[in-house]
ZAZA-224168 format. One record per residue (C-alpha): residue number from 0; y negated, x, z. Coordinates in Angstrom, 2 decimals. Each point is the difference from the previous one (the first is absolute). Layout:
BEGIN
     n     north      east        up
   NUM         Y         X         Z
...
***
This chain:
BEGIN
     n     north      east        up
     0     17.08     78.39     52.94
     1      1.94      3.22     -1.03
     2      3.73     -0.87     -0.37
     3      2.13      1.06      3.01
     4      3.19      0.79      0.97
     5      2.79     -2.64      0.34
     6      3.83     -0.70     -0.58
     7      1.74     -0.68     -3.36
     8      2.07     -3.54      1.38
     9      0.21     -1.66     -3.35
    10      1.46      3.07     -2.00
    11      3.76      0.40     -0.43
    12      2.87      1.47     -2.25
    13     -0.94      0.19     -3.65
    14      1.65     -3.15     -1.34
    15      2.76      0.35     -2.81
    16     -1.81     -1.17     -3.03
    17     -3.06      2.34      0.85
    18      1.80      3.38      0.80
    19     -1.95      2.67     -1.27
    20      0.99      4.10     -0.47
    21     -1.75      1.29      3.11
    22     -0.01      3.82     -1.41
    23     -1.34     -0.80     -3.29
    24     -3.14     -1.59      1.75
    25     -0.15      2.73      2.90
    26      0.00      2.48     -2.80
    27     -2.40     -2.12     -2.33
    28     -2.68     -0.30      3.36
    29      0.38      3.74      0.98
    30     -1.17      0.30     -3.70
    31     -2.68     -2.44     -0.41
    32     -0.85     -1.27      3.72
    33     -3.00      2.04      1.15
    34      1.04      1.24      3.87
    35      3.39     -1.22     -0.19
    36      1.91      2.82     -0.57
    37     -2.27      1.97      2.39
    38      2.04     -1.97      2.99
    39      2.60      1.12      2.43
    40      3.28      0.43     -1.78
    41      2.33     -2.36      0.53
    42      1.09     -2.92     -2.48
    43     -1.68     -3.08     -1.39
    44      0.79     -2.94      2.17
    45      0.08     -3.58     -2.02
    46     -0.07     -3.48      0.99
    47     -0.76     -3.44     -1.11
    48     -2.37     -2.78      1.10
    49      2.02     -3.18      0.52
    50     -2.76     -2.73     -0.30
    51     -1.77     -0.96     -3.45
    52      0.92     -1.97     -3.03
    53     -1.61      3.11     -2.63
    54      0.56      3.77     -0.64
    55      2.23      1.54      1.79
    56     -1.94      2.21      2.36
    57      1.23      3.38      2.23
    58     -0.95      1.60      3.23
    59      0.11      3.99     -0.89
    60      0.35      2.05      2.95
    61     -0.16      4.22     -0.81
    62     -1.36      1.91      3.39
    63     -2.69     -1.43      1.64
    64     -1.46     -1.99     -2.99
    65      0.86     -3.29     -1.06
    66     -0.16     -1.68     -3.60
    67      0.56     -3.56     -1.57
    68      1.35      0.13     -3.36
    69      0.00     -3.22     -2.30
    70      2.26     -0.36     -2.82
    71      0.92     -2.67     -2.38
    72      3.19     -1.67      0.58
    73      3.10      0.05     -1.87
    74      1.17     -2.61     -2.88
    75     -1.28     -3.04     -1.40
    76     -3.82     -0.39      0.88
    77     -2.56     -2.95      0.17
    78     -2.58     -0.16     -2.93
    79     -3.03      2.82      0.54
    80      1.53      0.27      3.66
    81      0.63      3.46      2.01
    82     -2.95      1.78     -2.16
    83      0.60      3.52      1.69
    84     -2.65      1.48     -1.69
    85     -2.43     -2.76      0.44
    86      0.37     -0.05      3.89
    87     -0.63      3.25      0.31
    88     -3.27      0.09     -1.75
    89     -1.29     -3.00      1.52
    90      1.01      1.78      3.20
    91     -2.05      3.30     -1.24
    92     -2.82     -2.00     -0.67
    93     -0.34     -2.34      3.05
    94      0.50      3.28      2.01
    95     -2.83      2.01     -1.50
    96     -2.35     -2.96      0.55
    97      0.99      0.04      3.52
    98      2.36     -3.41      0.40
    99      2.45      0.32      2.85
   100      2.86      1.12     -2.24
   101      2.04      3.42      0.51
   102     -0.76      3.09     -1.88
   103      2.25     -0.37     -3.35
   104      1.27      3.85     -0.28
   105      2.32     -0.07     -2.84
   106      0.82     -1.90     -3.11
   107      3.88      0.63     -2.15
   108      0.90     -1.32     -3.36
   109      2.65      2.11     -0.23
   110      2.68     -2.47      0.62
   111      2.71      3.03     -0.41
   112     -0.76      0.82      3.85
   113      1.03     -3.18      1.88
   114      0.88     -2.35     -3.02
   115     -3.84     -1.76     -0.06
   116     -3.37      1.20     -0.07
   117     -1.38     -0.04      3.74
   118     -3.27      1.17      1.92
   119     -0.04      1.50      3.34
   120     -3.20     -0.94      2.62
   121     -1.36      1.10      3.42
   122      2.13     -2.00      2.31
   123     -2.41     -2.41      2.46
   124      1.68     -0.51      3.61
   125     -1.02     -3.07      1.80
   126      1.20     -3.61      0.91
   127      1.90     -2.37     -2.70
   128      0.07     -3.41      1.14
   129      3.41     -1.82     -1.30
   130     -0.43     -3.44      1.90
   131     -3.30     -1.54     -1.31
   132     -0.93     -1.75      3.16
   133      0.03      3.28      1.73
   134      2.12     -0.79      3.25
   135     -1.32      2.31      2.70
   136     -3.53      0.39     -1.37
   137     -2.97     -1.32      2.24
   138     -2.09     -3.26     -1.81
   139     -3.05      2.25     -0.24
   140      2.36      3.25     -1.68
   141      1.86     -2.80     -2.45
   142     -3.35     -1.38     -0.98
   143     -1.25      3.63     -0.64
   144      2.84      0.77     -1.94
   145     -0.12     -2.98     -2.40
   146     -3.76      0.35     -0.37
   147      0.46      3.70     -1.19
   148      2.67     -0.78     -1.98
   149     -2.36     -2.49     -1.79
   150     -2.40      2.33      0.19
   151      1.63      2.82     -2.00
   152      1.44     -2.87     -2.18
   153     -4.16     -0.74     -0.96
   154     -1.08      3.34     -0.13
   155      2.87      1.20     -2.59
   156     -1.09     -3.44     -2.41
   157     -3.73      1.34      0.63
   158      0.69      3.53     -1.93
   159     -1.26      0.30     -2.93
   160      2.63      0.83     -3.19
   161     -1.96      1.60     -2.15
   162     -1.49      2.55      2.73
   163      3.36      0.71      1.12
   164      0.76      0.72     -3.61
   165      3.09     -2.53      0.37
   166     -1.26     -2.55     -3.43
   167      3.16      1.61     -1.96
   168      2.42     -2.07      2.11
   169     -1.59     -3.28     -0.07
   170     -0.68     -2.25     -3.24
   171     -3.13     -1.40      1.00
   172     -0.63     -4.07      0.03
   173      2.80     -2.19      0.10
   174      1.03      1.46      3.57
   175      1.27     -3.01      1.64
   176      1.30     -1.67     -3.02
   177      2.25      3.31     -0.47
   178      1.06      0.09      3.14
   179      1.76     -3.61      0.09
   180      1.77      0.85     -2.59
   181      1.19      3.36      1.32
   182      0.99     -0.95      3.13
   183      1.64     -3.10     -1.80
   184      2.02      2.30     -2.47
   185      0.74      2.50      3.35
   186      1.47     -3.21      1.42
   187      2.09     -1.05     -2.35
   188      1.48      3.45     -0.74
   189      0.56      0.25      3.76
   190      1.20     -3.23      0.97
   191      3.71     -0.85      1.21
   192     -0.73     -3.37     -0.11
   193     -1.99     -2.96     -1.06
   194     -2.80     -0.72      2.20
   195     -2.01     -3.15     -1.02
   196     -3.18      0.64      2.16
   197     -0.55      3.12     -1.66
   198      0.34     -1.27     -3.38
   199     -2.47     -2.69      1.08
   200     -2.56      2.23      1.32
   201      0.22      2.55     -2.85
   202     -0.83     -3.66     -2.07
   203     -2.98     -0.85      2.27
   204     -1.32      3.57      0.12
   205     -0.45     -0.20     -4.13
   206     -1.10     -3.05      0.50
   207     -2.78      1.19      2.22
   208     -1.48      3.03     -1.00
   209     -3.50      0.88      1.05
   210     -2.83     -0.60     -3.18
   211     -1.35      2.93      0.41
   212      3.19      3.07     -0.08
   213     -2.32      3.05     -0.71
   214     -0.08      2.06      3.31
   215      1.63      3.42      0.31
   216      1.21      0.79      3.13
   217      2.56      2.60      1.28
   218      2.85     -2.17      1.77
   219      3.27      0.84      2.03
   220      3.12     -1.88     -1.42
   221      2.14      0.07      3.44
   222     -3.04     -0.25      2.65
   223      1.04     -1.44      3.61
   224      0.79      1.15      3.74
   225      2.94      2.45     -0.57
   226     -1.39      1.96     -2.81
   227     -2.91      1.08      2.28
   228     -0.06      2.96      2.31
   229     -2.14     -0.42      3.28
   230     -1.81      2.85      2.17
   231      2.71      0.76      2.68
   232     -2.18     -0.48      2.89
   233     -3.30     -2.36     -0.94
   234      1.72     -2.68     -2.25
   235     -2.96     -0.81     -2.04
   236      0.42      2.14     -3.08
   237      2.34     -1.23     -2.75
   238      0.93      3.09     -1.85
   239      2.46      0.89     -2.68
   240      1.22     -2.73     -2.34
   241      3.80      0.73      0.47
   242      2.25     -1.09     -3.08
   243      3.29      0.51      1.16
   244      3.85      0.31     -1.82
   245      1.76     -2.83     -1.34
   246      1.60     -1.87      3.53
   247      3.54     -0.60      1.02
   248     -1.58     -3.46      0.69
   249     -0.70     -0.73     -3.50
   250      2.78     -2.72     -0.14
   251     -2.05     -2.34      2.21
   252     -2.39     -0.06     -3.33
   253      0.43     -3.81     -0.48
   254     -0.20     -0.66      4.20
   255     -3.36      1.38      0.07
   256     -1.50     -0.96     -3.25
   257      0.87     -3.70     -0.01
   258     -1.82     -0.83      3.07
   259     -2.99      2.07     -0.96
   260     -0.19     -1.67     -3.55
   261      0.00     -3.40      1.97
   262     -2.67      0.84      2.35
   263     -1.94      1.66     -2.67
   264      0.30     -2.98     -2.37
   265     -0.91     -2.54      2.77
   266     -2.81      2.38      0.61
   267     -1.29      0.13     -3.50
   268     -0.19     -3.51     -0.37
   269     -1.81     -0.51      3.49
   270     -2.77      2.58     -0.79
   271     -0.50     -1.40     -3.09
   272     -0.74     -3.88      1.47
   273     -2.11      1.48      2.23
   274     -1.64      1.71     -2.05
   275     -0.90     -2.54     -2.32
   276     -0.67     -2.84      2.81
   277     -1.93      2.03      2.45
   278     -3.00      2.09     -0.60
   279     -1.16      3.12      1.43
   280     -1.27     -0.54      3.86
   281     -3.65      0.29     -0.90
   282      0.61     -1.74     -3.51
   283     -1.26      2.56     -1.60
   284     -3.79     -0.84      0.63
   285     -0.38      3.28      2.03
   286      1.40      2.89     -1.53
   287     -0.20      3.43      1.55
   288     -0.74      2.64     -2.40
   289      2.82      2.60     -1.27
   290     -1.22      2.71      3.02
   291     -0.11     -3.02      2.21
   292      3.78     -0.99     -0.65
   293      1.08      3.62      0.26
   294     -1.68      0.66      3.39
   295      1.54     -3.18      1.38
   296      3.51      1.18     -0.98
   297     -0.74      3.32      1.60
   298     -1.02     -1.54      3.04
   299      3.07     -2.29      0.37
   300      2.21      3.22     -0.06
   301     -1.68      1.46      2.30
   302     -0.23     -2.71      2.09
   303      3.89     -0.27      0.07
   304      0.42      3.48     -0.10
   305     -2.13      1.48      2.79
   306     -2.08     -2.94      1.83
   307      2.46     -2.71      0.81
   308      2.57      2.46      1.43
   309     -2.89      1.19      2.23
   310     -1.10     -3.03      1.91
   311      2.40     -0.19      2.32
   312     -0.68      3.57      1.17
   313     -3.94     -0.85      0.33
   314      0.28     -3.26      1.69
   315      2.74      1.90      2.29
   316     -2.49      2.38      0.26
   317     -3.19     -1.99      1.10
   318      2.34     -2.11      2.39
   319      0.91      2.80      1.84
   320     -3.51      1.22      0.02
   321     -1.11     -3.43      1.25
   322     -1.54      0.43      3.10
   323     -0.25      3.94      0.05
   324     -3.37      1.95     -0.77
   325      1.60      1.26     -3.14
   326     -0.36     -3.58     -1.19
   327     -2.45      1.03     -2.75
   328      1.82      2.67     -1.33
   329      1.71      0.12     -3.19
   330      4.01      0.48     -0.59
   331      0.38      3.29     -2.17
   332      2.06     -2.26     -3.06
   333     -3.63     -1.72     -0.67
   334     -1.88      3.33     -0.62
   335      3.42      1.15     -2.27
   336     -0.08     -3.40     -1.91
   337     -3.36      0.18     -0.85
   338      0.18      3.50     -1.24
   339      2.97     -1.11     -2.40
   340     -1.68     -2.84     -1.23
   341     -3.28      2.40     -1.06
   342      2.34      2.41     -1.21
   343      1.14     -3.17     -2.23
   344     -3.50     -0.98     -1.26
   345      0.67     -3.21      2.02
   346     -3.63      0.35      1.53
   347     -3.25     -1.72      0.57
   348      1.52     -2.60     -2.45
   349     -2.78     -2.45      0.88
   350     -3.12      1.74     -1.34
   351      0.36     -0.68     -3.44
   352     -2.65      3.18     -0.69
   353      2.88      1.89      1.13
   354      3.13     -1.65     -1.05
   355     -1.09     -1.43     -2.99
   356      1.57     -3.79      1.23
   357     -1.54     -3.09     -0.20
   358     -0.12     -2.53      2.38
   359      2.49     -2.04     -0.79
   360      2.03      3.56     -0.51
   361     -0.77      0.57      3.44
   362      0.66     -3.27      1.63
   363      3.55     -0.19     -0.86
   364      0.56      3.21      1.32
   365     -1.78     -0.80      3.27
   366      2.54     -3.14     -0.08
   367      2.84      2.43      0.04
   368     -1.78      2.10      2.99
   369     -0.35     -2.83      2.01
   370      3.81     -0.39      0.59
   371      0.01      2.83      2.22
   372     -2.74      0.48      2.71
   373     -0.02      3.71     -0.48
   374     -0.18      0.46     -3.75
   375     -3.92     -0.70     -0.77
   376     -0.81      3.24      2.34
   377      3.02      2.24     -2.03
   378     -2.03     -0.88     -3.71
   379     -3.03      0.82      2.18
   380     -0.89     -3.69     -0.86
   381     -0.82     -1.12      3.62
   382     -2.74     -2.10      1.34
   383     -2.75      0.35      0.76
   384      0.25      3.42     -1.63
   385     -0.03     -1.43     -3.26
   386     -3.03     -1.99      0.43
   387     -1.74      2.90      1.31
   388      1.18      2.16     -2.80
   389     -1.52     -2.27     -2.44
   390     -3.40     -0.34      1.81
   391     -0.46      3.55     -0.49
   392      1.50      0.18     -3.30
   393     -2.77     -2.77     -1.18
   394     -2.65      0.69      2.46
   395      0.34      3.38      1.48
   396     -2.32      3.18     -0.97
   397      1.37      3.05     -1.17
   398     -0.14      1.68      3.58
   399      1.73     -3.64      1.55
   400      2.62      0.44     -2.35
   401      1.08      3.70      0.64
   402     -0.60     -0.42      3.77
   403      2.57     -3.07      0.28
   404      1.08     -1.21     -2.88
   405      1.70      2.96     -1.66
   406      2.20      0.65      3.39
   407      0.34     -3.75      0.25
   408      1.90     -0.14     -3.38
   409      1.91      2.92      0.84
   410      1.32     -1.74      3.16
   411     -1.47      2.79      2.12
   412     -2.03     -2.62      2.37
   413     -0.08     -3.98      0.40
   414     -2.91     -2.10      0.50
   415     -1.05     -3.28      1.65
   416     -2.27     -2.82     -0.80
   417     -2.28     -1.44      2.82
   418     -1.79     -3.05     -0.70
   419      1.29     -2.85      1.92
   420     -1.75     -0.14      3.70
   421      1.62     -1.97      3.21
   422     -3.72     -1.46      1.06
   423     -1.01     -2.03     -3.27
   424      1.99     -2.35     -2.32
   425      0.92      2.51     -2.58
   426      0.74     -2.51     -2.70
   427     -3.29     -0.14     -1.06
   428     -0.73      3.54     -0.38
   429     -3.62      0.09     -0.04
   430      0.47     -0.49      4.04
   431      0.92      3.45      0.11
   432     -2.22      1.82      2.75
   433      1.10      3.49      0.16
   434     -3.22      1.99     -0.77
   435     -0.21      2.83     -2.61
   436     -3.92      1.08      0.98
   437     -1.74      3.23     -2.07
   438     -1.27      3.08      2.08
   439     -1.25      2.56     -1.58
   440      2.85      1.54     -2.31
   441      2.34     -2.15      1.90
   442      1.79     -3.04      0.75
   443      0.45     -1.51      3.07
   444      2.82     -2.57      1.05
   445      0.58     -2.58      2.71
   446      2.33     -2.82      0.07
   447      3.68     -1.01      0.99
   448      2.75     -0.49     -2.78
   449      3.54     -1.21      0.45
   450      3.24     -0.32     -2.37
   451     -1.12      3.50     -1.32
   452      3.82      0.47     -1.89
   453      1.33      3.56      0.11
   454     -2.15      1.33      2.69
   455      2.50      0.81      2.24
   456      1.53      2.76     -2.75
   457     -0.41      3.48      0.62
   458     -1.00      0.60     -3.29
   459     -2.82     -2.52      0.05
   460     -2.87      1.98     -0.35
   461     -2.62     -2.15     -1.50
   462     -1.76     -3.62      0.46
   463     -1.53     -2.25     -2.56
   464     -2.40     -2.18      2.28
   465     -2.08     -3.22     -0.85
   466     -3.13     -0.25      1.70
   467     -3.68     -1.31     -0.02
   468     -3.47      1.10     -0.27
   469     -1.86     -1.54      2.73
   470     -2.97      0.27     -0.81
   471      0.48     -1.26     -3.83
   472     -1.77     -2.78     -1.33
   473      2.30      0.04     -3.31
   474      1.76     -3.59     -0.76
   475      3.43     -0.28      2.14
   476      2.34      1.35     -2.25
   477     -1.95      3.26     -0.48
   478     -0.32      0.73      3.40
   479      3.16      1.69      0.48
   480      1.24      3.75     -0.97
   481      3.15      2.08      0.23
   482      0.14      3.47      1.22
   483      2.73      2.86      0.91
   484      0.41      0.76      3.51
   485      2.11      2.65      0.95
   486      2.96     -1.31      2.59
   487     -1.18      3.29      2.09
   488     -3.58     -0.20      0.05
   489     -1.50     -0.53      3.63
   490     -0.42     -3.53      1.04
   491      3.02     -1.55     -1.94
   492      2.24     -1.52      2.62
   493      3.59     -1.16     -0.94
   494      0.12     -2.98      3.02
   495      3.30     -1.01     -0.45
   496      2.87     -1.28     -2.63
   497      0.04     -4.01     -0.29
   498      3.78     -1.25     -0.87
   499      0.65     -2.53     -2.59
   500      2.19     -2.58      1.90
   501      1.50      3.16      2.48
   502      0.08      2.29     -3.08
   503     -1.98      3.35      0.55
   504      0.92      0.85     -3.76
   505      0.60      3.42      0.54
   506      1.50      1.13     -3.21
   507     -3.59     -0.63     -1.76
   508     -2.37      0.95      2.74
   509     -0.96     -3.25      2.18
   510     -3.05     -2.17     -0.33
   511     -2.32      1.60      2.58
   512     -2.96     -1.10      1.44
   513     -2.99      2.71     -0.56
   514     -3.17      0.19      1.82
   515     -2.80      2.12     -1.65
   516     -2.37      1.20      2.78
   517     -3.40      1.72     -1.55
   518      2.61      1.48     -2.86
   519     -2.49      2.31     -1.73
   520      1.29      0.86     -3.94
   521     -2.01      1.84     -2.89
   522     -1.84     -2.17     -2.39
   523      2.16      1.08     -2.83
   524      3.11     -1.80      1.79
   525     -1.67     -3.28     -1.20
   526      1.91     -1.71     -2.98
   527     -2.19     -0.55     -2.67
   528     -2.84     -0.88      1.17
   529     -1.84     -2.71      3.02
   530      0.70     -3.57      0.01
   531      3.07      0.65     -3.05
   532      2.60     -1.04      2.82
   533      1.28     -3.27     -1.60
   534     -0.36      1.51     -3.55
   535      2.33      2.10      0.70
   536      2.18     -2.38      2.26
   537      0.45     -2.24     -2.84
   538      1.52      3.28     -2.44
   539      2.18      1.09      2.90
   540      1.59     -3.57      0.91
   541      0.76     -1.16     -3.62
   542      2.74      2.10     -0.85
   543      1.03      0.50      3.78
   544      1.07     -3.66      0.20
   545      1.76      0.24     -2.70
   546      2.32      2.91      1.12
   547      0.30     -2.05      3.16
   548      1.02     -3.04     -1.12
   549      2.92      1.68     -2.24
   550      1.28      2.03      2.75
   551      0.04     -3.49      1.58
   552      2.27     -1.35     -2.64
   553      1.92      3.03      0.46
   554      0.64     -0.99      3.54
   555      0.36     -3.72     -1.10
   556      2.97      1.34     -2.17
   557      1.66      1.71      2.71
   558     -0.17     -2.75      2.56
   559      1.40     -2.49     -2.75
   560      3.14      2.83     -0.62
   561      0.57     -0.56      3.80
   562     -0.15     -3.20      0.48
   563      2.26     -0.18     -2.90
   564      2.36      2.24      1.08
   565     -0.12     -1.96      3.51
   566      0.63     -3.19     -1.53
   567      3.26      1.06     -1.46
   568      1.27      1.96      2.95
   569     -0.51     -2.60      2.78
   570      1.93     -3.28      0.63
   571     -1.20     -3.18      1.82
   572      1.67     -3.00     -0.07
   573      2.90      0.61     -2.08
   574     -1.96      1.35     -2.85
   575     -2.54      3.04     -0.98
   576     -3.48      0.00      0.78
   577     -0.80     -0.05     -3.78
   578      2.13     -3.45     -0.48
   579     -2.89     -1.57      2.39
   580     -2.14     -1.72     -2.11
   581     -2.67      1.15      1.86
   582      0.42      3.48      0.34
   583      0.99     -0.28     -4.02
   584     -3.60     -1.66     -0.67
   585     -1.54      2.82      1.95
   586      1.67      2.74     -2.09
   587     -1.31     -1.82     -3.43
   588     -3.07     -0.63      1.17
   589     -0.55      3.76      1.47
   590      0.92      1.08     -3.52
   591     -2.77     -2.48     -1.60
   592     -2.47      1.25      2.12
   593      0.68      3.76     -0.95
   594     -0.07     -0.68     -3.43
   595     -3.06     -1.97      0.12
   596     -2.10      1.84      2.33
   597      1.49      3.22     -2.63
   598     -1.84     -1.73     -3.03
   599     -3.30     -0.39      1.93
   600     -0.08      3.45      1.39
   601      0.72      1.42     -3.33
   602     -2.75     -2.27     -1.44
   603     -2.19      1.53      2.55
   604      1.07      3.58     -0.92
   605     -0.61     -0.88     -3.59
   606     -3.64     -1.10      0.49
   607     -0.93      2.80      1.61
   608      1.34      1.90     -2.90
   609     -1.61     -2.01     -2.66
   610     -3.39     -1.21      1.73
   611     -0.46      2.24      2.96
   612      0.40     -0.89      3.59
   613     -3.52     -1.97      0.27
   614      1.73     -2.25     -2.85
   615      2.78     -0.52      1.70
   616     -1.57     -1.17      3.18
   617      1.93     -3.50      0.02
   618      3.26      1.08     -0.99
   619     -0.08      3.16      2.81
   620     -0.94     -2.72      2.42
   621      2.84     -2.59     -0.91
   622      2.63      2.49      0.62
   623     -1.31      1.19      3.43
   624      0.52     -3.35      0.81
   625      3.19     -0.96     -1.66
   626      1.98      3.27      0.02
   627      0.34      0.43      4.29
   628      0.35     -3.89      0.57
   629      2.98     -0.32     -2.20
   630      1.41      3.23      1.02
   631     -0.32     -0.55      3.44
   632      1.81     -3.22     -0.27
   633      2.73      1.50     -1.63
   634      0.53      2.91      2.88
   635     -0.23     -3.21      2.40
   636      2.72     -1.69     -1.83
   637      2.25      3.40     -0.17
   638     -0.47      0.03      3.76
   639      0.64     -3.71      0.65
   640      3.67      0.51     -2.21
   641      0.17      3.34      1.97
   642     -0.59     -1.34      3.54
   643     -0.20      1.73      2.87
   644      0.90      3.02     -1.82
   645     -2.88     -0.60     -2.23
   646     -2.74      1.25      2.96
   647      1.87      2.54      1.22
   648      0.09      3.68     -0.86
   649      3.21      0.02     -2.55
   650     -1.92     -2.03     -2.43
   651     -3.37      1.41     -1.62
   652     -1.45     -3.71     -0.37
   653     -1.78     -0.18      3.46
   654     -2.31      2.70     -0.92
   655      0.17     -0.87     -3.96
   656     -1.62     -3.86      1.93
   657     -2.67      1.83      1.99
   658     -1.20      2.24     -3.00
   659      0.22     -3.13     -2.48
   660     -1.84     -2.10      2.46
   661     -2.46      2.71      0.62
   662     -1.34      0.26     -3.63
   663     -1.10     -4.26      0.28
   664     -2.79      2.09      2.10
   665     -0.44      3.30     -1.55
   666     -2.55      0.46     -2.79
   667     -1.29     -3.25      1.59
   668      1.58     -3.15      1.09
   669      1.23     -2.84     -2.73
   670     -2.42     -2.10      0.96
   671     -2.68      2.35     -1.64
   672      1.79      0.28     -3.21
   673      0.91     -3.70      0.15
   674     -3.68     -0.66      0.11
   675     -0.97      2.96     -2.69
   676      2.46     -1.89     -2.73
   677     -1.11     -3.41      0.67
   678     -3.96      1.45     -0.77
   679      1.17      2.18     -3.08
   680      2.41     -3.38     -0.69
   681     -2.99     -2.31      0.04
   682     -2.17      2.37     -2.22
   683      2.43      0.71     -2.77
   684      0.09     -3.83      0.17
   685     -3.43     -0.63     -0.23
   686     -0.36      2.70     -2.57
   687      2.71     -1.79     -2.43
   688     -1.57     -2.97      0.53
   689     -3.17      1.28     -1.10
   690      1.68      0.94     -3.15
   691      1.78     -2.88     -1.22
   692     -3.63     -1.88      0.24
***
């Protein structure tokens, strides 16, 4: 991320009004700037940056060293503007705290040197984009540049004024009001003509100041794309907040301000109207914690900056290896992204004990990760590992946690879950026949499992197997146990991967049929105890179903986006697709369905947070039916709007449909959950009737 060399295309001769005594400047720098006089002989060269509307800025060259000088402009100045001393000390504080600004080197308040006070800083080399549309930059990099720009601004706002020692420069409370008054005065002082929209906007802002105007933050008064320097190659690191000299284009002031003021006024009025008439999407019923809000924002940034730009590369990797022996390999970019996510603390977010997040917090994060198939794994939040880690965290022994949970949490290994069987109807889990029988200090496992997700991953090292004790006389729901089986144990046979609608799901390690033939493992591998399998399963499936459903909502949002884009692009029978009533209704129905399912899923998450998974069984069963059904319908509509392209590799819709349709079977078919909901509803109604009597 260090600055690297680039040319200086944006400089020229010093403008007449900004001319300075270069000999006096060179003499002063030789005496006061460390290292300056040690440069080879030769004159100091000075050129002026052309862009900007603020303090004149100059490029200094002495031998092989380069500097930047900023000074006050001559003549009458705007009130409280062009505070060079303040600028220097703020930049010095920022640099000392690791914020990406160039190192400030020297401040001079002796106006006799060049006619005004000035300061000198290091010269940072990189890219400056004058055209905000970023022509010639690919979409992925363009997105990354803008994300980096916003992240830098957010980081600036998050700094603590007191710890920086900059409280002397602010007035504390009432910031918004002071800003509006200052902007108004500066506009009135600089305007060459009357702009009605500016007057109206100023009045509107004064009438709509926030009730709590007490927050103190560090802000930048001219933060925009062409006031940033970006890394010369990577394109994702915003750097120096560069304010330049009074521009030669200042005569265009009115032409620029008038349309901006009019748009700002329209936006302000529209925003106020929307705030009054439209509630928060969640109805503020299920609010995230402050930590959850912050993590969600960081996840969104990470997705935009790293994951989404890598999606195409990962897809192309698996397409190119579809029929090769390497089809289960992982592209290098995945491991790099995982290391980056881990370094940024976006890791194991699903586990409250580690992340500090509630189920509601993580539900909204899971929705965000559902928008890209590779995102959950990047944050170590992928199924079935999340459920397996929850099992080990809640029920594992100290030895089991050390051997398996710790490397899973570190992302060093993967796991699979073996429950469903090919020879019985697994929708009734008491049918499970795979045997787990005690033999001295070991358990012996025999049986067939299938749809064991992730077993093809080269990092998959252990399976959690649900099996039955054949000679048990216990009740039906206490005959099954869960046991840890290392994948390399003799007798474990990965028979075949099972495609879903033709998709092998290479990225997630596939869904395998696995046979256990007299597999012998130590008795210490049993989890919690004999006959505790269904008890463990209930603890595992509750939060896991929340995660599945919220990721599905992320899929629905992506499908709806594709539907709207396609409907806006294609024309049939002399009008855009969205102009056809049936397509318009599909779009509307899809939005309604997403909002309904999101609220229902958040209610289930809230119930787990407040009363636990056992008491939230009805809500969990309801979302397991409602979410995949709704999302499946939305994806189907998107396919229909896209036509034949919708079932091709040009869109992700076909694979999305396959994945979501599978969820109506995974973790139990709809019919099982509907029966459970009906049973619980009848019980609740009976209790209510009894209470009324």
